[in-house]
N, C-alpha and C positions, 0 to 999 in steps of 0.2 A: 245467608250469604250476600244477598242484595244489599242489606243494611251495612255489612262490612265494606262492600265496594264503595258505598256512598261516603262512609267515614274516611276511607283511604283517599278518595277523590278530594274531600274537603281539606285533608291534611296537605295534599299536593298543591292545591290552590293557595293555601296559606303559606306553604314553603316558598313558592315562587314570589309571592307578593311581599313576604315579611323579611326574608333573609337578605336584606340590603346592608346591614351593618351588624355582624354578629361576632365582633371582636373589639376589644378596647386596648389592644397591645400596641405600644409605640413602635415595636419592631415589625409590625405589619406594613410600615412605610417601605420596607426594602423588598426587592424582587417582585414576586407575584403575590405578596401578602403573607399572612400566617396560614401555613398549610394545615388543613384539618385532617383528623384521624379518619382513615378509610376503613370503617368497620362498624359493627353494631355495639350497643351498650353493654351486652354481656362480655364481648371481647375487651372492650375498654376497661371494664371492671377488673380484668386480669392483667392490667398494665398494657393492653394492646395485643396480648397473645392470641393468635388466630391459627392454630395448627390442627384444629379439630373440625371434622365434618359431622353434621348432625342431621338426623332424619326429619326433625320438625322445626329447626332453627336455622336461619340463614347465616352463612359466613360470607360477608361481603368483601373480605380482604383477599380471598383466594377463589377464583372462579371455578376451580376444580371441585369445590365442595358442592356445587349445585346438583350433581348427579346422586348425592346421598339422600336427597329429600324423598320422603314418601307421602307427604301431604302438601297441598297448596298452602303457601305461607306468606302472610303479609307482615312486614316489619316496618316500624316507624319509630323514630327517636328524637329527643330534643335535650338540650343542655342549658342550664342557667349558670352563668359564671359570675363569681364575686371576686373582684380583683382589688388589690391594694398596690398602687404604683408609687414608688418612692425613689428619691435620689438622696444625696448626702445631707440635704437640709429640710426637705418637705415631703409630704405624702398626700396622695389623693385616692379616693375610692371610686370604683366603677362597677356597673352591673349590666349584663347582657343576657338575653334569652334567644336561642336560635334553634332551628330544626337541623338535625344531623343527617338524616337519611329518610328515604321512603322507598321501599322496594317490594317486589313480588317474586316469589320463587315457585316454579311449576315443575313437578316431577313427571317424567315420561319413560318409565322403565329404567334402562341403563343410561338414559339421557336426562339431563336436567337443564332448565333454563331460568334466567332471572333478568329482570329489567327494573330500572328505578332512577332516582334522582338524589344527588347529594352535593354539598359544596366541596370544591377542591381547595379553595383558599378564600380568605376574607381579609378585607382592609377596613380598619376603623381606629382612628387615632386623633387626638387633639393635643398639640404640644406648643408651648409658648417659650420663646427664648428672648430675654431682655438683657441688653448690655449698654454701657455708657460710651458715648462717642469719645474717641481718644483725643480729638482736637478741641472739644467743647464739653466739659464735664456736666454742664447743665442740660445737654442734649442727650436724650435717651432713645435708643433704637429698639424696636420691638418687632419680632417676627413670629407669626402664628402659622403653624402647619396643621392642616386638617385633611382627613381622607376617609373615604367610605367606599363600599362596594363588595362584590363577590365574583369569583369565577365558579360557576356551577358546572356540574358534570351529569349529563344524562347517559346512562349506560344500558347495554343489552349484552347478555353473555350466555354461553352454553358450556356444558360439561359432558364427558362421556366416561363411564366406568369400564375400563379395559378388563378388569376382573374384580373380585370382591375386595382386593387390597389396594388397587392402583387406579387413579383417575386423573384425567387431564381436563383443562378448561381454558376458555378464552373470553375476554371482555373487550367490546368495542365501545369507546367513550367519545361523546361529543361535548367539548368544553366551550362554555360561552359565559359572557358576563360583561359588566361595566365597572371599571375602577376609576375613582375620581380623587384628585388631591388639589388643594389650594394652598398657596403661599402668599400671605399678606404681610407687608412691611410698613410700619408706621414710625413717625418721629414724634417724640413728646418733649416739649421744651418747658421746663419748670412745672411739670404736671399737666400741661395743656397740649392736647393733640394738635399737631400742625395740619392744616386743612387738606393738603394734597398728599396722599400716600399711594402705594402701588399694590396691586393684587394680580397674581398669576394663577389661572385656573387651568388644570390639565385633566383631560378625560380620555380614557382608553377603552375602546370597544373591542373585545377580545373574542376570538372563536378559533376552533381547530379540533382535529381528531387525534386520538391516542388509543393505544391498545395495551393490554396486559395479559400475560399467560400464567397459568398455574399448574402445579403438580401436587398431588397428595398421595401419601403412602402410609399404610398401617399393616401391622402383622402381630401375631401372637408371640409373646416371649415365653409364657408358660400358661398354665390353666387359668390364672387370674389376671396376669399383667399383659398389657398391650403397649406396643411401640407406635408412636405417631410422628410423621414428619411432613413438612410443608415447604414448598418453594414457589415464589412468584417472581416474575420479571416484567418490567415495563421499559421498553426501549425509549431512548430520547426522542422527543417529537417537538414540532414547532407549532406555535400558535400565532395567528395573524393578529396584529394589534393596529387598529386605526386610531391615531392619537390626535387630539385637538387641543391646542394651546390658545388661551385668550388672555391677553394682558390688559388690565383695566386700571383706571384711576379711581381711588377711593376718596370720597368727600364726606366729611363729618358735619352733621347738622347740629344746630344749637341744642336740640333735645337729646343728643347723644347717639342718634341713629346714623346709619351709613348708606351712601348711595354709590353704585358702581356705574362708571361711564366708560364705554369702550374707547380706548385710546386710538386704536388703529382702524376701528369699524370693520374688522375682519378677523377671522380665526386663522391660525396657522395649523395646517393639517399635514401629518406625515403618516407613513405606514412602515411598521417595523415587524420583524420576526422575534418572538419571545420563545425562550427555551423552556420546555417542560422536561426536567432532568430525568435521566434513566434511574430506575429503582430496582434493587434486588433484595429480597428477604429470604432468609433461610431459618427454619425453626424445627425443633424436635422436642419430644417429651415422652413420658411414660405414665401409665395410669391404669386403674381398674374400671372397667365399663360401668357407667351409672353410679360410680362411687367417688372416685377422685382422679385428679390429673395434676401433674406438675411439669412445666416445660419452659423453654427459653427460646428467644428469637433474636436475630440480628438483622438490621435493615441498613443497607448501604445506598446512598443516593449521591449522584454526581452534581452537587450544587455549585461546583467551581465554575460551571458554564453559565450560571445565572447572571443577568444584567438588569439594571433598573429601567423603567419605562422612559423616564425623562432625565433623571438626575445623573450627572457624571461628577464624581467626587472622589478624592483620595482619602476620605475619612472612613470609608468602609470597603470591604472586599468579601469574596466568598471562597470557601474551600469545600471539599466533599464532606458530607455529613454521615454520622453513624448513630444508630439507635440500638440500645441494648435493653431487652425485656426479660423479666422473670415473673412467672405467674402461674395460677392454677385455680382449681375449685375443689369443693368437698360437699358430698351429699350424705347425710347420716343414713337415710333409708328411703330410696326413691319410690319404692312400692309399698310404703307403710299404709295400713288401713286406718290407723288412728294416729293422732299427733301430727298436725299440719306441718310444724316446723322441722319434722324429720325429713320431709320431702323438699324443703327449701334448698336451693343451691347457694352455697357460701363461696364468694370469690374474693381474690386478693392478687395484687401484682405490684411490681416496681418497674419504673422506666427511667432510663437516662439517655438524653439526646444531646449530642454535639451538633447544633443546627447547621454549622458551616458558615454562619454569618460572623464577620469580624468587624467591630465598630470601635474606632479609636484604639486600635491594636488590642482590643479585648474580645476573647471568644465568647459568644452568646450561647450558653448551655441551658438545658431545661431538664429538671428532675421532678418526677411525680410519683406519688403513692396512691394506689387505688384499692377500693373496697366495694363490694356489691352483693346484692341479693337477687336471686331468680325465684320469683314467687309463682308457683304453678297454679293455673286455673284451667282444669281439664288438660287438653293437649296444648293450650296456649300458655304464655308466660308474661308476667310483668317484671321487667328488669329495672332495678334501681341501683345507681352507682354513685360513689363519692370519690372525688379526686382532690388531693392536696399537693401543691407544687410550688416551685420557684423557678423563675426564668430571668436571665440577665444578671446584671451586677450594678452596684452603685459606684464602682471604680471608674476613673476617667470621665467623670461627669455624666455617667450613663444612668439608666433607670432599671430598677429591679422590680419584677412583678411577683407578688405572692398571691396565689390564686386558690380558690376553692370552687370546684365544679360539682353541681348536682345534676345527674343525668337520669332520664326517665325513658324507657323504651317498652314497646308492645310487640310481642311476637304472636300473631294469630294464625292458628293452623286449622285446616278443615280438609275433608276428602271430597274431591269433585268426581264427576262422571260415575256416580254410584248407580248400579242397576236396581231399580225398584222391584221388589217381589210382592206379588199379590196372591194370597192364599185363597 
């Protein structure tokens, strides 16, 4: 057990130090960035379906699930993303690897608890826009937009089983992180960069509290079939953002390098409140215990209240978002004595999300297909997931993302507080 704790601590240190740019989506420019999936790799492999409470696997999407644990459980996951970004004329490829979560679940009879760390959102983009000056066709203007950073979420939660069918839970979350973006504008005359250009650097240091509550209910339909349902709700909360803006002059050297000179010799500092939108999820499904499950889930989020940290523009706006999920799993024979692949969990799911972001009068939607395997190792599991998806559109000079995600998760279970018997 000590070795497991050391491994988990190493992952935690790596998560904090590494996860500074774990997206390459240009749409992470808007709002609080690209919002990450709140859950484990096994749930992601079912399209994000998270209606089931398990005795040895954490369900991080609904805090009411913690009271179903009967083993101390460590969970950690990461994802490698392969993206193709394209518009109507060109395409580029990008790759990112990021940690998705690190959590510990502890059972205490009818009570269960969990704590951990995961990203709430991520920013990471590099976009260049070049156009010809209307008054001088030999003069070319170029704007570069770059951004990076994360909002991370440390959480602690508890759950209580009212009876064998019904449980409730609550998570308290501390959100923190730094988001940065830079806008550089340059002039090119007949292929030569003009010496003096401008650069604007914006930094937002963000922190604040939020909560989420959950309910889970299950009951027998008949001798074989069970009914499962899950509800979670997170009320709207506010995050404090301390914003720093620095405007500089860019000088190009003869070797092609750049030097930044502070034009005003001081930063502009403001404080604003950012909205963490309310979120409601409702899901239900049927299945046979340790055999199969099929279910669906709907997630509603009040994104219409979102605002950007610095930019005010009439080219984009927000509306409330909706996510629709259909997924499930199948186990050929979970207690098979021979034939390892009879005990493997086979998962699949579909997800459609209307993100609520509108750019150039185009709705930005996201569609994904998921497949996964749960490979048992004693009471622990190795979870592997594949996701194929498409986000955005090439209409109205926008960018479409075609992505392939490879996810890897570990769920390590053990029994603590055992009484040693000496014969």
